[in-house]
C-alpha positions in Angstrom: -0.2 -60.4 51.2 0.1 -57.0 49.4 0.6 -58.8 46.1 -2.6 -60.8 46.6 -4.7 -57.6 47.3 -3.0 -55.9 44.4 -3.8 -58.8 42.0 -7.4 -58.9 43.2 -7.8 -55.2 43.0 -6.4 -55.0 39.5 -8.7 -57.9 38.4 -11.7 -56.2 39.9 -10.8 -52.9 38.2 -10.4 -54.7 34.9 -13.8 -56.4 35.3 -15.4 -53.1 36.2 -14.0 -51.4 33.1 -15.0 -54.4 30.9 -18.5 -54.5 32.3 -19.0 -50.8 32.1 -18.1 -50.8 28.4 -20.1 -53.9 27.6 -23.2 -52.6 29.4 -23.0 -49.2 27.8 -22.8 -50.7 24.3 -25.4 -53.3 25.2 -27.9 -50.7 26.1 -27.1 -48.6 23.1 -28.1 -51.4 20.7 -31.8 -52.4 21.3 -31.3 -55.4 19.0 -28.3 -56.8 20.9 -30.0 -56.0 24.2 -33.1 -58.0 23.2 -31.0 -60.9 22.0 -28.9 -61.0 25.2 -31.8 -60.6 27.6 -34.0 -62.9 25.6 -31.9 -66.0 25.8 -30.7 -67.5 29.0 -27.6 -69.0 27.4 -26.4 -65.6 26.2 -27.0 -64.2 29.7 -25.1 -67.0 31.3 -21.9 -66.4 29.2 -20.8 -63.2 30.9 -21.5 -64.7 34.3 -19.4 -67.8 33.6 -16.6 -65.6 32.2 -16.6 -63.5 35.3 -16.4 -66.6 37.5 -13.5 -67.9 35.3 -11.6 -64.6 35.7 -11.9 -64.9 39.5 -10.6 -68.5 39.2 -7.7 -67.4 37.0 -6.9 -64.5 39.5 -6.7 -67.1 42.2 -4.0 -68.9 40.4 -1.8 -65.8 40.6 -2.3 -65.4 44.3 0.0 -66.8 46.9 -1.6 -68.1 50.1 1.1 -69.5 52.4 -0.6 -69.2 55.7 -4.1 -69.2 57.1 -3.7 -65.5 57.8 -3.1 -64.7 54.2 -6.2 -66.7 53.2 -8.3 -64.9 55.8 -7.1 -61.5 54.7 -7.7 -62.3 51.0 -11.3 -63.2 52.0 -12.0 -60.4 54.5 -10.4 -57.2 53.2 -12.4 -57.0 49.9 -15.6 -58.2 51.7 -15.0 -55.5 54.3 -14.7 -52.8 51.7 -17.9 -54.0 49.9 -19.6 -54.4 53.3 -18.9 -50.8 54.2 -20.3 -49.7 50.9 -23.3 -51.9 51.3 -23.9 -50.8 54.9 -23.7 -47.2 53.9 -26.3 -47.8 51.2 -28.5 -49.9 53.5 -28.5 -47.5 56.5 -29.0 -44.4 54.4 -31.6 -45.7 51.9 -33.0 -48.7 53.6 -33.9 -52.0 51.9 -35.9 -50.1 49.3 -32.7 -48.7 47.9 -31.7 -52.1 46.8 -35.0 -52.7 45.0 -34.8 -49.6 42.8 -31.9 -50.9 40.7 -28.3 -50.0 40.1 -27.2 -46.4 40.1 -30.6 -45.1 41.2 -29.4 -44.0 44.6 -26.4 -41.7 45.4 -25.9 -43.6 48.7 -25.6 -46.9 46.8 -23.3 -45.5 44.1 -20.0 -46.6 45.8 -21.4 -50.1 46.2 -22.6 -50.2 42.6 -19.2 -49.1 41.2 -17.1 -51.5 43.3 -19.5 -54.4 42.8 -20.3 -53.7 39.1 -19.3 -57.2 37.8 -21.3 -58.9 40.5 -24.4 -56.7 40.1 -24.3 -57.2 36.3 -24.2 -60.9 36.9 -27.2 -60.6 39.3 -29.2 -58.6 36.8 -28.3 -60.9 33.9 -29.5 -63.9 35.9 -32.6 -61.9 36.8 -32.2 -62.6 40.5 -34.2 -60.5 42.9 -32.0 -57.7 44.2 -32.0 -58.0 48.0 -29.4 -57.4 50.6 -28.8 -61.1 50.9 -28.0 -61.4 47.2 -25.7 -58.4 47.5 -24.0 -59.9 50.5 -23.5 -63.3 48.8 -22.2 -61.6 45.6 -19.7 -59.7 47.8 -18.3 -63.0 49.2 -18.4 -65.4 46.2 -15.5 -63.8 44.2 -13.1 -63.9 47.1 -14.1 -67.5 48.0 -13.4 -68.6 44.4 -10.1 -66.9 44.2 -9.1 -68.1 47.7 -10.0 -71.7 46.9 -7.9 -71.6 43.8 -5.0 -69.9 45.5 -5.1 -72.3 48.4 -5.1 -75.3 46.0 -1.7 -74.2 44.7 0.4 -75.0 47.8 -1.4 -78.3 48.3 -0.7 -79.4 44.8 2.9 -78.3 45.1 3.3 -80.3 48.4 1.7 -83.4 46.8 4.0 -83.2 43.8 7.0 -82.7 46.0 6.2 -85.8 48.0 5.7 -87.8 44.9 9.1 -86.6 43.6 10.8 -87.5 46.9 9.3 -91.0 46.8 10.5 -91.6 43.3 14.1 -90.6 44.1 
């Protein structure tokens, strides 16, 4: 279980660093910013790459029992939930409308959920608490589904090998 959380945490940290650098350079170049925000396909590329990274991370995870799967899903969501609850109860729902990094209370949530919030802003979704909540659950669900598929595939291949022998 520790390895799963370590893998997910390292992937999240890597995504945070990548998105931070990309967003900084994107906003330093008005021409590039206009091109990316002007075309839906160019806005969709980082979102799809982020989802692909979560799917790849799931392949490295090892989910043997239901408890491992629940912990992979719950622990990161709990961390993000605490950050979002702190932002919501201190700034109210208006704190989510203002945009990223506009409230000190929302700062921990914005840092830990930077890849998800960048995807939300690139897709031009309305920033509400429901969107934040969904974006806090979707990455773990993707990684968990991919991780849970591994043992099922292994068992199926093992039974096919046994039948052939």
